[in-house]
N, C-alpha and C positions, 0 to 999 in steps of 0.2 A: 658500524654505528658511528664511529668518530667522523667519518667522511660526511654523513648526513648532518651531524651537528656542525661541522665546519661549513658545509654548504649553507645551512640555515643561518649561521652567524654572518657569513659574508653577504647573503641576500638581505639580512636585516641591516647590516652596515651600509650596503649600497642604498637602501631606502633612506637611511638617515643622511647619507651624503647628498642624495638628490634633494631631500627636504631642506637641508642647509643651503644648498645652492639656490633654492627658490627664494632665499632671503637676500641674495646678492642682486642688487638692482643696478641696471645700466643707468648711469647718471644722466646720459643724454636723452634716453627714451622713457625712463621711468618704469620700465618693465623688468622683471627678473630674468636671469640668464636661461633658466629652464624654459619658460614660456616663449622667450625669443628664439629658442632653438639653437642657441650658441654652444650648448654642451653636447659633444658628440659621443662621449663615453667616460666612464669612471672605473677605476680598478683599485683594489686594496690588496696588499700582500700580507703575509703572515707576520711581518715585522711592524705593521701599522703604517706603512708608507702608502699614501693615497695619491694616485696619478689621475689627473683630469685632462682629457683631450677636448679641446674647444677651439672655436674660431671667434672672430670678431665681425661686426657688420661691415667694416672697411679695413683694408690694410693701412697701417700707419695711424691707427686710432690713438688720439692723444690721451685717452683715459686708461690705457693698458695698465699702467702702474697702479692706479686706483683700484681697478678690477682685481688685479693680482693680490693686493693687500686685503681687499674685502673677501676674496675667496679663501685666502690663507686664514683669516680671522674666523670665518664661518666654519671651516673644516677642522681647524685645530681645537675648536670648542667641543668636538665630538670625542667622547671617551673612547680610547683605543686607537685614535689617529695620532701618530708620532711625527709624521713628516708629510708635506704636501709638495707635489711637483706638478707644474702646469705645462702642458705641451700645446702650443698654438699651431694649428694646422690650417691650411688654406684650400684643401681639397677634401671632400667636395666643397665647393664654394657656397657660402651662406647666401640665402635669398629669402624673401618674405614667405615663400611656401613652407619654410621650416618653422614658422611661428605657429603657436597654438591659436585656436579660435579666440580664446580670451585676449591674447596679445593683439591679434588683428582687429578685434572689436575696440579695444582700448586705444589703438592708434588710428582707428578709422579706415582700415584697409579692408576692402571687400573682395 
């Protein structure tokens, strides 16, 4: 029974994490990280450490520090999260095909 409860808790938390990441807006594009397809995965351990695996639209993005701060602020506001670690990855490479329909429409990409 505890395993089911733990699984339910972690699924609930994952949902909250993804919702919080939807509030983090890429300053250049004006679209959130989830709809841009920049978030590749999230994980939360039993100690409240949240790990985010993500990419950027381009290597050497000058706004990395701003995004890092915004992600930390959004996630640390969730009850139960004690630490946030962001892992930038470059594979698979990001491309417009990773964007949601909403993001493509907002940016005029067909």
